[in-house]
PDB file of N, CA, C and O in Angstrom:
ATOM      1  N   UNK A   1      -1.152   8.101   2.833  1.00  0.00           N
ATOM      2  CA  UNK A   1      -0.850   7.460   4.409  1.00  0.00           C
ATOM      3  C   UNK A   1      -2.229   8.126   5.282  1.00  0.00           C
ATOM      4  O   UNK A   1      -2.655   7.304   6.093  1.00  0.00           O
ATOM      5  N   UNK A   2      -2.937   9.331   5.275  1.00  0.00           N
ATOM      6  CA  UNK A   2      -3.843   9.291   5.964  1.00  0.00           C
ATOM      7  C   UNK A   2      -5.086   8.277   5.800  1.00  0.00           C
ATOM      8  O   UNK A   2      -5.696   7.826   6.771  1.00  0.00           O
ATOM      9  N   UNK A   3      -5.423   7.939   4.318  1.00  0.00           N
ATOM     10  CA  UNK A   3      -6.379   7.315   4.594  1.00  0.00           C
ATOM     11  C   UNK A   3      -6.366   5.788   5.133  1.00  0.00           C
ATOM     12  O   UNK A   3      -7.377   5.117   5.339  1.00  0.00           O
ATOM     13  N   UNK A   4      -4.916   5.332   5.338  1.00  0.00           N
ATOM     14  CA  UNK A   4      -4.639   4.502   6.109  1.00  0.00           C
ATOM     15  C   UNK A   4      -5.181   4.265   7.156  1.00  0.00           C
ATOM     16  O   UNK A   4      -6.010   3.439   7.539  1.00  0.00           O
ATOM     17  N   UNK A   5      -4.334   5.513   7.833  1.00  0.00           N
ATOM     18  CA  UNK A   5      -5.077   5.861   9.549  1.00  0.00           C
ATOM     19  C   UNK A   5      -6.436   6.100  10.049  1.00  0.00           C
ATOM     20  O   UNK A   5      -6.836   6.083  11.213  1.00  0.00           O
ATOM     21  N   UNK A   6      -7.272   6.397   8.619  1.00  0.00           N
ATOM     22  CA  UNK A   6      -8.450   7.036   8.876  1.00  0.00           C
ATOM     23  C   UNK A   6      -9.252   5.279   8.953  1.00  0.00           C
ATOM     24  O   UNK A   6     -10.195   5.010   9.696  1.00  0.00           O
ATOM     25  N   UNK A   7      -8.681   4.439   8.139  1.00  0.00           N
ATOM     26  CA  UNK A   7      -9.667   3.159   7.944  1.00  0.00           C
ATOM     27  C   UNK A   7      -9.221   2.281   9.493  1.00  0.00           C
ATOM     28  O   UNK A   7     -10.028   1.489   9.981  1.00  0.00           O
ATOM     29  N   UNK A   8      -8.192   2.479   9.993  1.00  0.00           N
ATOM     30  CA  UNK A   8      -8.225   1.838  10.977  1.00  0.00           C
ATOM     31  C   UNK A   8      -9.491   1.830  11.826  1.00  0.00           C
ATOM     32  O   UNK A   8     -10.270   2.779  11.923  1.00  0.00           O
ATOM     33  N   UNK A   9      -9.612   0.570  12.469  1.00  0.00           N
ATOM     34  CA  UNK A   9     -11.429   0.605  13.209  1.00  0.00           C
ATOM     35  C   UNK A   9     -11.330   1.546  14.339  1.00  0.00           C
ATOM     36  O   UNK A   9     -12.431   1.919  14.744  1.00  0.00           O
ATOM     37  N   UNK A  10     -10.161   2.102  15.047  1.00  0.00           N
ATOM     38  CA  UNK A  10     -10.742   3.199  16.151  1.00  0.00           C
ATOM     39  C   UNK A  10     -11.345   4.122  15.541  1.00  0.00           C
ATOM     40  O   UNK A  10     -12.550   4.368  15.610  1.00  0.00           O
ATOM     41  N   UNK A  11     -10.088   4.989  14.564  1.00  0.00           N
ATOM     42  CA  UNK A  11     -10.120   5.934  14.142  1.00  0.00           C
ATOM     43  C   UNK A  11     -11.817   6.016  13.453  1.00  0.00           C
ATOM     44  O   UNK A  11     -12.690   6.860  13.651  1.00  0.00           O
ATOM     45  N   UNK A  12     -11.829   4.531  12.424  1.00  0.00           N
ATOM     46  CA  UNK A  12     -12.684   4.797  11.676  1.00  0.00           C
ATOM     47  C   UNK A  12     -14.115   4.943  12.363  1.00  0.00           C
ATOM     48  O   UNK A  12     -15.054   5.416  11.723  1.00  0.00           O
ATOM     49  N   UNK A  13     -14.248   4.541  13.626  1.00  0.00           N
ATOM     50  CA  UNK A  13     -15.449   4.514  14.404  1.00  0.00           C
ATOM     51  C   UNK A  13     -15.480   5.953  15.249  1.00  0.00           C
ATOM     52  O   UNK A  13     -16.536   6.349  15.741  1.00  0.00           O
ATOM     53  N   UNK A  14     -14.360   6.630  15.363  1.00  0.00           N
ATOM     54  CA  UNK A  14     -14.698   8.050  16.141  1.00  0.00           C
ATOM     55  C   UNK A  14     -15.369   9.016  15.134  1.00  0.00           C
ATOM     56  O   UNK A  14     -16.311   9.780  15.341  1.00  0.00           O
ATOM     57  N   UNK A  15     -14.479   8.749  13.694  1.00  0.00           N
ATOM     58  CA  UNK A  15     -14.805   9.497  12.641  1.00  0.00           C
ATOM     59  C   UNK A  15     -16.358   9.067  11.521  1.00  0.00           C
ATOM     60  O   UNK A  15     -16.850   9.614  10.534  1.00  0.00           O
ATOM     61  N   UNK A  16     -16.600   8.208  12.078  1.00  0.00           N
ATOM     62  CA  UNK A  16     -18.087   7.838  10.652  1.00  0.00           C
ATOM     63  C   UNK A  16     -19.259   8.703  11.070  1.00  0.00           C
ATOM     64  O   UNK A  16     -20.029   9.175  10.233  1.00  0.00           O
ATOM     65  N   UNK A  17     -19.390   8.907  12.387  1.00  0.00           N
ATOM     66  CA  UNK A  17     -20.915  10.046  12.799  1.00  0.00           C
ATOM     67  C   UNK A  17     -20.472  11.440  12.419  1.00  0.00           C
ATOM     68  O   UNK A  17     -21.430  12.131  12.072  1.00  0.00           O
ATOM     69  N   UNK A  18     -19.439  11.989  12.384  1.00  0.00           N
ATOM     70  CA  UNK A  18     -18.619  12.912  12.315  1.00  0.00           C
ATOM     71  C   UNK A  18     -18.902  13.933  10.968  1.00  0.00           C
ATOM     72  O   UNK A  18     -18.307  13.677   9.921  1.00  0.00           O
ATOM     73  N   UNK A  19     -19.649  14.867  11.025  1.00  0.00           N
ATOM     74  CA  UNK A  19     -20.010  15.535   9.370  1.00  0.00           C
ATOM     75  C   UNK A  19     -18.392  16.504   9.612  1.00  0.00           C
ATOM     76  O   UNK A  19     -17.714  16.945  10.539  1.00  0.00           O
ATOM     77  N   UNK A  20     -18.382  16.456   8.344  1.00  0.00           N
ATOM     78  CA  UNK A  20     -16.887  17.047   7.687  1.00  0.00           C
ATOM     79  C   UNK A  20     -16.478  18.281   7.918  1.00  0.00           C
ATOM     80  O   UNK A  20     -15.295  18.619   7.967  1.00  0.00           O
ATOM     81  N   UNK A  21     -17.795  19.276   8.126  1.00  0.00           N
ATOM     82  CA  UNK A  21     -17.705  20.698   8.992  1.00  0.00           C
ATOM     83  C   UNK A  21     -17.726  20.575  10.496  1.00  0.00           C
ATOM     84  O   UNK A  21     -17.709  21.612  11.160  1.00  0.00           O
ATOM     85  N   UNK A  22     -17.764  19.284  11.146  1.00  0.00           N
ATOM     86  CA  UNK A  22     -17.492  19.623  12.527  1.00  0.00           C
ATOM     87  C   UNK A  22     -15.712  19.340  12.898  1.00  0.00           C
ATOM     88  O   UNK A  22     -15.035  20.302  13.261  1.00  0.00           O
ATOM     89  N   UNK A  23     -15.211  18.231  12.787  1.00  0.00           N
ATOM     90  CA  UNK A  23     -14.086  17.810  12.600  1.00  0.00           C
ATOM     91  C   UNK A  23     -13.299  17.626  11.406  1.00  0.00           C
ATOM     92  O   UNK A  23     -13.545  16.487  11.008  1.00  0.00           O
ATOM     93  N   UNK A  24     -12.593  18.109  10.752  1.00  0.00           N
ATOM     94  CA  UNK A  24     -11.713  18.021   9.901  1.00  0.00           C
ATOM     95  C   UNK A  24     -10.401  18.080   9.460  1.00  0.00           C
ATOM     96  O   UNK A  24      -9.653  18.654  10.251  1.00  0.00           O
ATOM     97  N   UNK A  25      -9.873  17.653   8.415  1.00  0.00           N
ATOM     98  CA  UNK A  25      -8.372  17.487   8.409  1.00  0.00           C
ATOM     99  C   UNK A  25      -7.519  18.970   7.485  1.00  0.00           C
ATOM    100  O   UNK A  25      -7.627  19.189   6.278  1.00  0.00           O
ATOM    101  N   UNK A  26      -6.858  19.647   8.306  1.00  0.00           N
ATOM    102  CA  UNK A  26      -6.032  20.510   7.444  1.00  0.00           C
ATOM    103  C   UNK A  26      -4.619  19.870   7.210  1.00  0.00           C
ATOM    104  O   UNK A  26      -3.673  19.350   7.803  1.00  0.00           O
ATOM    105  N   UNK A  27      -5.034  20.204   6.080  1.00  0.00           N
ATOM    106  CA  UNK A  27      -3.597  19.747   4.888  1.00  0.00           C
ATOM    107  C   UNK A  27      -2.089  20.152   5.095  1.00  0.00           C
ATOM    108  O   UNK A  27      -0.971  19.640   5.157  1.00  0.00           O
ATOM    109  N   UNK A  28      -2.801  21.536   5.174  1.00  0.00           N
ATOM    110  CA  UNK A  28      -1.496  22.827   5.277  1.00  0.00           C
ATOM    111  C   UNK A  28      -1.103  22.766   6.870  1.00  0.00           C
ATOM    112  O   UNK A  28       0.006  23.199   7.181  1.00  0.00           O
ATOM    113  N   UNK A  29      -2.089  22.173   8.035  1.00  0.00           N
ATOM    114  CA  UNK A  29      -1.395  22.617   9.379  1.00  0.00           C
ATOM    115  C   UNK A  29      -1.213  20.723   9.711  1.00  0.00           C
ATOM    116  O   UNK A  29      -1.059  20.263  10.842  1.00  0.00           O
ATOM    117  N   UNK A  30      -1.274  19.978   8.577  1.00  0.00           N
ATOM    118  CA  UNK A  30      -0.922  18.560   9.044  1.00  0.00           C
ATOM    119  C   UNK A  30      -1.756  17.935  10.283  1.00  0.00           C
ATOM    120  O   UNK A  30      -1.200  17.346  11.210  1.00  0.00           O
ATOM    121  N   UNK A  31      -3.262  18.148  10.183  1.00  0.00           N
ATOM    122  CA  UNK A  31      -3.923  18.167  11.835  1.00  0.00           C
ATOM    123  C   UNK A  31      -5.140  17.837  11.741  1.00  0.00           C
ATOM    124  O   UNK A  31      -5.812  18.045  10.731  1.00  0.00           O
ATOM    125  N   UNK A  32      -5.564  17.284  12.786  1.00  0.00           N
ATOM    126  CA  UNK A  32      -7.065  17.276  12.755  1.00  0.00           C
ATOM    127  C   UNK A  32      -7.731  18.928  13.384  1.00  0.00           C
ATOM    128  O   UNK A  32      -7.236  19.507  14.351  1.00  0.00           O
ATOM    129  N   UNK A  33      -8.945  19.465  12.566  1.00  0.00           N
ATOM    130  CA  UNK A  33      -9.043  21.034  13.556  1.00  0.00           C
ATOM    131  C   UNK A  33     -10.681  20.816  13.613  1.00  0.00           C
ATOM    132  O   UNK A  33     -11.368  20.238  12.770  1.00  0.00           O
ATOM    133  N   UNK A  34     -11.130  21.462  14.887  1.00  0.00           N
ATOM    134  CA  UNK A  34     -12.477  22.011  14.956  1.00  0.00           C
ATOM    135  C   UNK A  34     -13.041  23.326  15.566  1.00  0.00           C
ATOM    136  O   UNK A  34     -12.543  23.561  16.667  1.00  0.00           O
ATOM    137  N   UNK A  35     -13.859  24.154  15.185  1.00  0.00           N
ATOM    138  CA  UNK A  35     -14.237  25.345  15.605  1.00  0.00           C
ATOM    139  C   UNK A  35     -15.448  25.173  16.810  1.00  0.00           C
ATOM    140  O   UNK A  35     -15.880  26.208  17.319  1.00  0.00           O
ATOM    141  N   UNK A  36     -15.978  23.869  17.247  1.00  0.00           N
ATOM    142  CA  UNK A  36     -16.682  23.423  18.082  1.00  0.00           C
ATOM    143  C   UNK A  36     -16.251  22.866  19.295  1.00  0.00           C
ATOM    144  O   UNK A  36     -15.760  21.748  19.455  1.00  0.00           O
ATOM    145  N   UNK A  37     -16.487  23.787  20.192  1.00  0.00           N
ATOM    146  CA  UNK A  37     -15.940  23.619  22.027  1.00  0.00           C
ATOM    147  C   UNK A  37     -15.712  21.838  22.409  1.00  0.00           C
ATOM    148  O   UNK A  37     -14.829  21.152  22.922  1.00  0.00           O
ATOM    149  N   UNK A  38     -17.037  21.621  21.831  1.00  0.00           N
ATOM    150  CA  UNK A  38     -17.629  20.144  22.143  1.00  0.00           C
ATOM    151  C   UNK A  38     -16.834  18.958  21.560  1.00  0.00           C
ATOM    152  O   UNK A  38     -16.741  17.827  22.037  1.00  0.00           O
ATOM    153  N   UNK A  39     -16.325  19.407  20.519  1.00  0.00           N
ATOM    154  CA  UNK A  39     -15.434  18.305  19.915  1.00  0.00           C
ATOM    155  C   UNK A  39     -13.498  18.588  19.953  1.00  0.00           C
ATOM    156  O   UNK A  39     -12.608  18.138  19.232  1.00  0.00           O
ATOM    157  N   UNK A  40     -13.468  19.525  21.142  1.00  0.00           N
ATOM    158  CA  UNK A  40     -11.696  19.460  21.305  1.00  0.00           C
ATOM    159  C   UNK A  40     -11.202  18.364  21.815  1.00  0.00           C
ATOM    160  O   UNK A  40     -10.072  18.168  21.368  1.00  0.00           O
ATOM    161  N   UNK A  41     -11.481  17.711  22.415  1.00  0.00           N
ATOM    162  CA  UNK A  41     -11.241  16.078  22.823  1.00  0.00           C
ATOM    163  C   UNK A  41     -11.230  15.296  21.735  1.00  0.00           C
ATOM    164  O   UNK A  41     -10.113  14.876  21.434  1.00  0.00           O
ATOM    165  N   UNK A  42     -12.191  14.945  20.999  1.00  0.00           N
ATOM    166  CA  UNK A  42     -11.775  14.371  20.037  1.00  0.00           C
ATOM    167  C   UNK A  42     -10.545  14.871  18.784  1.00  0.00           C
ATOM    168  O   UNK A  42      -9.737  14.294  18.056  1.00  0.00           O
ATOM    169  N   UNK A  43     -10.873  15.945  18.992  1.00  0.00           N
ATOM    170  CA  UNK A  43      -9.403  16.544  18.192  1.00  0.00           C
ATOM    171  C   UNK A  43      -8.217  16.181  18.694  1.00  0.00           C
ATOM    172  O   UNK A  43      -7.388  15.592  18.001  1.00  0.00           O
ATOM    173  N   UNK A  44      -8.007  16.506  19.997  1.00  0.00           N
ATOM    174  CA  UNK A  44      -6.983  15.997  20.581  1.00  0.00           C
ATOM    175  C   UNK A  44      -6.421  14.649  20.903  1.00  0.00           C
ATOM    176  O   UNK A  44      -5.266  14.324  21.178  1.00  0.00           O
ATOM    177  N   UNK A  45      -7.864  13.716  20.770  1.00  0.00           N
ATOM    178  CA  UNK A  45      -7.165  12.188  20.156  1.00  0.00           C
ATOM    179  C   UNK A  45      -6.688  12.096  19.236  1.00  0.00           C
ATOM    180  O   UNK A  45      -5.524  11.752  19.030  1.00  0.00           O
ATOM    181  N   UNK A  46      -7.725  12.470  18.277  1.00  0.00           N
ATOM    182  CA  UNK A  46      -7.315  12.018  16.849  1.00  0.00           C
ATOM    183  C   UNK A  46      -5.668  12.408  16.514  1.00  0.00           C
ATOM    184  O   UNK A  46      -4.882  11.622  15.986  1.00  0.00           O
ATOM    185  N   UNK A  47      -5.381  13.627  16.891  1.00  0.00           N
ATOM    186  CA  UNK A  47      -4.027  14.599  16.335  1.00  0.00           C
ATOM    187  C   UNK A  47      -2.615  13.910  17.381  1.00  0.00           C
ATOM    188  O   UNK A  47      -1.431  14.154  17.152  1.00  0.00           O
ATOM    189  N   UNK A  48      -3.032  13.195  18.309  1.00  0.00           N
ATOM    190  CA  UNK A  48      -2.360  12.293  19.312  1.00  0.00           C
ATOM    191  C   UNK A  48      -1.851  10.800  18.664  1.00  0.00           C
ATOM    192  O   UNK A  48      -0.779  10.196  18.694  1.00  0.00           O
ATOM    193  N   UNK A  49      -3.240  10.513  18.038  1.00  0.00           N
ATOM    194  CA  UNK A  49      -2.897   9.076  17.085  1.00  0.00           C
ATOM    195  C   UNK A  49      -2.782   9.349  15.663  1.00  0.00           C
ATOM    196  O   UNK A  49      -2.480   8.294  15.104  1.00  0.00           O
ATOM    197  N   UNK A  50      -2.853   9.968  15.127  1.00  0.00           N
ATOM    198  CA  UNK A  50      -2.494  10.381  13.992  1.00  0.00           C
ATOM    199  C   UNK A  50      -0.558  10.656  13.966  1.00  0.00           C
ATOM    200  O   UNK A  50       0.188  10.186  13.106  1.00  0.00           O
ATOM    201  N   UNK A  51      -0.041  11.693  15.382  1.00  0.00           N
ATOM    202  CA  UNK A  51       0.939  11.835  15.274  1.00  0.00           C
ATOM    203  C   UNK A  51       1.770  10.420  15.417  1.00  0.00           C
ATOM    204  O   UNK A  51       2.739  10.382  14.659  1.00  0.00           O
ATOM    205  N   UNK A  52       1.596   9.291  16.205  1.00  0.00           N
ATOM    206  CA  UNK A  52       2.023   8.694  17.064  1.00  0.00           C
ATOM    207  C   UNK A  52       1.764   7.343  15.668  1.00  0.00           C
ATOM    208  O   UNK A  52       2.351   6.288  15.906  1.00  0.00           O
ATOM    209  N   UNK A  53       1.156   7.381  14.672  1.00  0.00           N
ATOM    210  CA  UNK A  53       0.637   6.641  13.864  1.00  0.00           C
ATOM    211  C   UNK A  53       2.178   6.924  12.436  1.00  0.00           C
ATOM    212  O   UNK A  53       2.827   6.084  11.813  1.00  0.00           O
ATOM    213  N   UNK A  54       2.242   8.629  12.415  1.00  0.00           N
ATOM    214  CA  UNK A  54       3.364   9.146  11.417  1.00  0.00           C
ATOM    215  C   UNK A  54       4.291   8.387  11.895  1.00  0.00           C
ATOM    216  O   UNK A  54       4.674   7.451  11.192  1.00  0.00           O
ATOM    217  N   UNK A  55       4.931   8.619  13.317  1.00  0.00           N
ATOM    218  CA  UNK A  55       6.205   8.173  13.723  1.00  0.00           C
ATOM    219  C   UNK A  55       6.543   6.707  13.389  1.00  0.00           C
ATOM    220  O   UNK A  55       7.615   6.326  12.918  1.00  0.00           O
ATOM    221  N   UNK A  56       5.095   5.657  13.811  1.00  0.00           N
ATOM    222  CA  UNK A  56       5.744   4.333  13.492  1.00  0.00           C
ATOM    223  C   UNK A  56       5.554   4.029  12.568  1.00  0.00           C
ATOM    224  O   UNK A  56       5.625   2.816  12.370  1.00  0.00           O
ATOM    225  N   UNK A  57       5.168   4.998  11.340  1.00  0.00           N
ATOM    226  CA  UNK A  57       5.617   4.450  10.110  1.00  0.00           C
ATOM    227  C   UNK A  57       6.487   5.005   9.373  1.00  0.00           C
ATOM    228  O   UNK A  57       6.571   4.700   8.184  1.00  0.00           O
ATOM    229  N   UNK A  58       7.351   5.985   9.982  1.00  0.00           N
ATOM    230  CA  UNK A  58       8.575   6.499   9.768  1.00  0.00           C
ATOM    231  C   UNK A  58       9.679   5.203  10.289  1.00  0.00           C
ATOM    232  O   UNK A  58      10.664   4.946   9.596  1.00  0.00           O
ATOM    233  N   UNK A  59       9.487   4.691  11.146  1.00  0.00           N
ATOM    234  CA  UNK A  59      10.169   3.416  11.549  1.00  0.00           C
ATOM    235  C   UNK A  59       9.996   2.235  10.565  1.00  0.00           C
ATOM    236  O   UNK A  59      11.017   1.789  10.042  1.00  0.00           O
ATOM    237  N   UNK A  60       8.865   1.719  10.283  1.00  0.00           N
ATOM    238  CA  UNK A  60       8.752   0.814   9.324  1.00  0.00           C
ATOM    239  C   UNK A  60       9.007   0.963   8.162  1.00  0.00           C
ATOM    240  O   UNK A  60       8.751  -0.035   7.488  1.00  0.00           O
ATOM    241  N   UNK A  61       9.648   2.294   7.308  1.00  0.00           N
ATOM    242  CA  UNK A  61      10.164   3.196   6.228  1.00  0.00           C
ATOM    243  C   UNK A  61      11.367   2.652   6.336  1.00  0.00           C
ATOM    244  O   UNK A  61      11.818   1.889   5.482  1.00  0.00           O
ATOM    245  N   UNK A  62      12.112   3.060   7.596  1.00  0.00           N
ATOM    246  CA  UNK A  62      13.418   2.846   7.988  1.00  0.00           C
ATOM    247  C   UNK A  62      13.874   1.396   7.966  1.00  0.00           C
ATOM    248  O   UNK A  62      15.038   1.025   7.819  1.00  0.00           O
ATOM    249  N   UNK A  63      12.653   0.517   8.157  1.00  0.00           N
ATOM    250  CA  UNK A  63      13.094  -1.073   8.704  1.00  0.00           C
ATOM    251  C   UNK A  63      12.951  -1.824   7.155  1.00  0.00           C
ATOM    252  O   UNK A  63      13.682  -2.784   6.914  1.00  0.00           O
ATOM    253  N   UNK A  64      12.088  -1.394   6.244  1.00  0.00           N
ATOM    254  CA  UNK A  64      11.618  -1.578   4.774  1.00  0.00           C
ATOM    255  C   UNK A  64      12.995  -1.104   3.924  1.00  0.00           C
ATOM    256  O   UNK A  64      13.407  -1.808   3.003  1.00  0.00           O
ATOM    257  N   UNK A  65      13.542  -0.092   4.234  1.00  0.00           N
ATOM    258  CA  UNK A  65      14.591  -0.096   3.563  1.00  0.00           C
ATOM    259  C   UNK A  65      15.822  -0.406   3.970  1.00  0.00           C
ATOM    260  O   UNK A  65      16.712   0.147   3.325  1.00  0.00           O
ATOM    261  N   UNK A  66      16.175  -1.143   4.871  1.00  0.00           N
ATOM    262  CA  UNK A  66      16.929  -1.499   5.469  1.00  0.00           C
ATOM    263  C   UNK A  66      17.020  -3.138   4.729  1.00  0.00           C
ATOM    264  O   UNK A  66      17.981  -3.706   4.210  1.00  0.00           O
ATOM    265  N   UNK A  67      15.595  -3.590   4.935  1.00  0.00           N
ATOM    266  CA  UNK A  67      15.613  -4.864   4.388  1.00  0.00           C
ATOM    267  C   UNK A  67      15.595  -4.769   3.167  1.00  0.00           C
ATOM    268  O   UNK A  67      15.888  -5.906   2.799  1.00  0.00           O
ATOM    269  N   UNK A  68      15.388  -3.937   1.966  1.00  0.00           N
ATOM    270  CA  UNK A  68      15.745  -4.062   0.571  1.00  0.00           C
ATOM    271  C   UNK A  68      17.121  -3.618   0.214  1.00  0.00           C
ATOM    272  O   UNK A  68      17.595  -3.851  -0.898  1.00  0.00           O
ATOM    273  N   UNK A  69      17.720  -3.026   1.084  1.00  0.00           N
ATOM    274  CA  UNK A  69      18.708  -3.208   1.127  1.00  0.00           C
ATOM    275  C   UNK A  69      20.025  -4.265   1.363  1.00  0.00           C
ATOM    276  O   UNK A  69      21.073  -4.090   0.742  1.00  0.00           O
ATOM    277  N   UNK A  70      19.885  -5.151   2.132  1.00  0.00           N
ATOM    278  CA  UNK A  70      20.037  -6.417   2.261  1.00  0.00           C
ATOM    279  C   UNK A  70      19.968  -7.103   1.465  1.00  0.00           C
ATOM    280  O   UNK A  70      20.973  -7.428   0.832  1.00  0.00           O
ATOM    281  N   UNK A  71      18.703  -7.604   1.182  1.00  0.00           N
ATOM    282  CA  UNK A  71      18.367  -8.449  -0.043  1.00  0.00           C
ATOM    283  C   UNK A  71      18.888  -8.131  -1.652  1.00  0.00           C
ATOM    284  O   UNK A  71      18.924  -8.980  -2.542  1.00  0.00           O
ATOM    285  N   UNK A  72      19.335  -6.495  -1.812  1.00  0.00           N
ATOM    286  CA  UNK A  72      19.892  -6.263  -3.077  1.00  0.00           C
ATOM    287  C   UNK A  72      21.280  -6.598  -2.990  1.00  0.00           C
ATOM    288  O   UNK A  72      22.038  -6.851  -3.927  1.00  0.00           O
ATOM    289  N   UNK A  73      21.609  -6.567  -1.389  1.00  0.00           N
ATOM    290  CA  UNK A  73      23.456  -6.839  -1.435  1.00  0.00           C
ATOM    291  C   UNK A  73      23.330  -8.417  -1.620  1.00  0.00           C
ATOM    292  O   UNK A  73      24.273  -8.914  -2.236  1.00  0.00           O
ATOM    293  N   UNK A  74      22.309  -9.313  -1.186  1.00  0.00           N
ATOM    294  CA  UNK A  74      22.719 -10.546  -1.167  1.00  0.00           C
ATOM    295  C   UNK A  74      22.001 -11.712  -2.105  1.00  0.00           C
ATOM    296  O   UNK A  74      21.687 -12.882  -1.885  1.00  0.00           O
ATOM    297  N   UNK A  75      21.882 -10.767  -3.345  1.00  0.00           N
ATOM    298  CA  UNK A  75      21.261 -11.083  -4.408  1.00  0.00           C
ATOM    299  C   UNK A  75      22.376 -11.306  -5.681  1.00  0.00           C
ATOM    300  O   UNK A  75      21.977 -11.618  -6.803  1.00  0.00           O
TER     301      UNK A  75
END
């Protein structure tokens, strides 16, 4: 799911010029991080967008399951 998120145009644009040692994704924390003060606003933006993306994906998954159940019940 994160790969899809990072391929979204706005996210890709923000990440494309960043070296992975400046801003990185922590699998353990499930969020972006940086040890450089100048990149904290970028990290905050990325984490907000990542959170929103995950929440929307949960809604899509529920609707997809409901649709699949409906289709199965009517065939």
